[in-house]
C-alpha positions, 0 to 999 in steps of 0.5 A, a space after each residue: 500499500 502506497 504511503 500517504 503523505 501530507 505536505 503543509 505549504 507549497 513553496 519552494 521546499 513543499 512543492 519539491 518534496 511533493 513531486 520527489 514523493 509522488 516520483 517515489 510512489 507515495 500518495 501525495 496531498 499538498 495543502 496551500 494556504 495562499 499562492 503556489 510558489 510561497 513567499 519566494 515566487 510571490 513576495 520575495 526572490 522573484 519579485 524583487 529580481 524583477 524589479 532589480 532587472 528594471 533598475 539595472 535597465 535603467 542604470 545602464 540607460 543613464 550611462 549609455 554614453 560610456 557605451 558609445 550609445 546616444 539615449 535618452 538618459 531621462 528614462 523613467 520607470 512605469 510602475 503600473 507596467 512593471 507591476 503588470 510585468 511582475 504578475 505576469 512572470 509569477 503567474 507563468 512560474 506558478 503555471 509551471 509548477 501546477 503543471 509539474 504537481 499535476 504531471 506527477 499525480 500530486 493532489 493539490 488543495 488550496 485552503 487552510 490546513 489544520 492538524 487535528 490528530 496524529 495522522 489526520 488533517 482537516 482542509 478549509 477552503 474559502 468557501 468554508 468547505 471542509 475535506 478530512 484526509 489521512 496521513 501516514 507521514 507529515 511535512 511541515 513547509 509553511 514558511 514565514 512572513 515579515 516580522 511586525 512590531 508594535 512600534 513600526 507596525 505595517 499599515 500597507 500604505 505608509 509603513 510597508 513590509 517587504 510583501 508590501 512594497 512590491 505592490 506599490 503603484 508609484 515610485 516613492 520620492 523618499 523611502 526609509 528602510 529599516 534593517 541593513 540585512 540582506 533584504 534591506 540592502 537589496 531593496 535600498 539598491 533596487 529603489 535607489 535605481 528606480 528613482 527614490 531617495 533612499 535612507 537605509 537605517 541598521 542597528 549594528 556597526 556594519 551592513 550585512 552583520 551576518 557571520 557568514 558575510 565577509 566584512 570586506 564584502 560589507 565594507 565594499 557595498 557600504 562604499 558603492 551604496 554611498 556613491 549612488 547617494 543611498 544615506 546609510 546610518 549604521 549604529 542607529 535605530 528608528 525608535 518611532 514612526 507616525 503618519 502625518 499628512 501622508 508622510 512618515 515622521 521617524 525619530 531616529 536614535 543611536 543604537 548603543 550610546 556611549 557610556 555617559 552620553 545620551 542619545 538625542 533622537 534626530 527627526 526624519 520624514 520620508 514618503 514611505 517607511 519600509 521595515 526589514 527587521 526579520 521574519 516570523 514562523 508561519 506556525 499559528 493555528 495549524 495544529 502542532 500542539 496536537 501532535 506534540 511537535 517541539 518549537 523554540 521559544 520564538 516558535 521555529 519548529 526543532 528538527 534533527 539532522 534528518 529534518 525529523 521533528 519530536 514527532 517521528 512521523 512529522 518532518 519540517 523544512 524551509 523557513 519555519 526552521 527558522 535562522 538557526 538553519 539557513 532561510 534561502 529558497 534553495 536551502 528549502 528545496 534541498 531539505 525538501 528533497 531529503 525530508 521526502 527520501 526520509 519519509 520514504 525510509 531513508 536516512 539522509 541528513 541535511 548539511 549546512 556547511 557548503 551552502 551558497 549564498 546570493 545577495 542581489 545588491 549593487 554590486 552583487 555579493 555571492 558567499 559559500 563556507 567560512 568568512 576570513 574571520 570565521 576560519 581564523 578563530 577556529 584555525 591559525 593555519 589559514 590565508 585569505 587572498 584577494 583580487 580586484 575585478 577591475 583587473 579583469 578585461 571582461 569587467 572593463 568591457 561591462 563598466 563594472 569594475 567595483 568588486 573583488 573575490 577572495 578565497 580563504 583556504 588552508 595554508 598547508 594543504 590549499 583546501 578551499 574553506 570559503 569564497 566571498 565575491 562582491 562584484 558583477 554577477 557574483 551570484 552567478 560566479 559563486 557556483 563554481 566555488 560551491 562545486 569545488 568546495 563539495 568536492 574538496 577542491 583546492 587552490 591548486 585545482 582551481 589554478 589548474 583549470 582553464 577559464 575562458 577569456 574574457 569572462 568574469 570567471 577568470 576572478 576565481 583563476 587569478 584569485 587561486 593563483 595569488 593563493 598560491 603566490 604566483 599571481 598573474 594579473 591580480 
């Protein structure tokens, strides 16, 4: 008899798990509360990159003369047309997912799924109709949503979440962003490119204050964002926000005032306020307590290395695992494949040590493995070597010379421990580094690999040669 597998959530983790399980012969039911593709397709990865493509195209037009082109440098974004393009692309992608689910025989329900007991689940659709199904294994893939705090509560009009921002019908004249993490920095670059005057407020002393992001990448990004007239306020917080006459009035203070010094808040005004201060688990009201699934104090579901929860018949994947894991779409998809295999009796484990990160700022940032600081804190026998993009012919051709690549490696063996790229197409270039680390490659292996010329990929060749103390151009 086929195993009955139920999956809550059809994001990049849930739909991948559903397809894989169906291909392995399981009887699969996939339940989605909102839209196929989850946050990534509808409010995150895809819409933000659609907006970025438009911002990048505008930037190219503004500098057309550098490429010997006579063009209208006063080009502007047609925001309603951009929203229409976004919805069209999302619909195409969602249609593709729906077709794959049908092709593989997955039963799809749109509605709210609630766990009613061990091996039972109730689904209520938008019409109030209820369907009850039985399951042998359950996968939780309900994801997360933007965190809302009382002092900066979303109203969807003036004070926006990262979901709301992609439905604006006009480009804000001025935009203040709270949070200099990945989402905040990406959207700062995007909306500056679209024409907004942007202020970015970050509590920590650097942008992208994540252990996995090399500090030199943060410094480079800060420098380039300032060149684009993005106002950066690090070590600061928005203490309050109120809407008056269609504008948002902000009080901005120092995050950690020096001992004996009182922070005097400064007053700012902007058309829109975007709050990007983290995510919250989508676990309310789905019945986790009914089957004894343990969560931490913040509501993130706990699992073992096989993605199994405290209930042996229940697995969890994606954002609902929280920041203790890695909240990225491609991680959720990989977790989905592993959970699917384990639901069918396998014993696969999820590894988080070689996961690429793609940050779509301007310039882009791609990272994998340990940062220089992380590596040196673990082992003194480590070196870090950096080469600038301006040494590459292709970077000069593109007119995108800002950036660098860094390889962190073991001094004795040359084994690659981490790679950090900030520059043109860094999010594509990081794939080579990820494969190299997955295969246990050394800087010798990279240096002995022929790289096509003229390409941006030569940055990996030049950096590996420098790591061997035999640089050519870098």
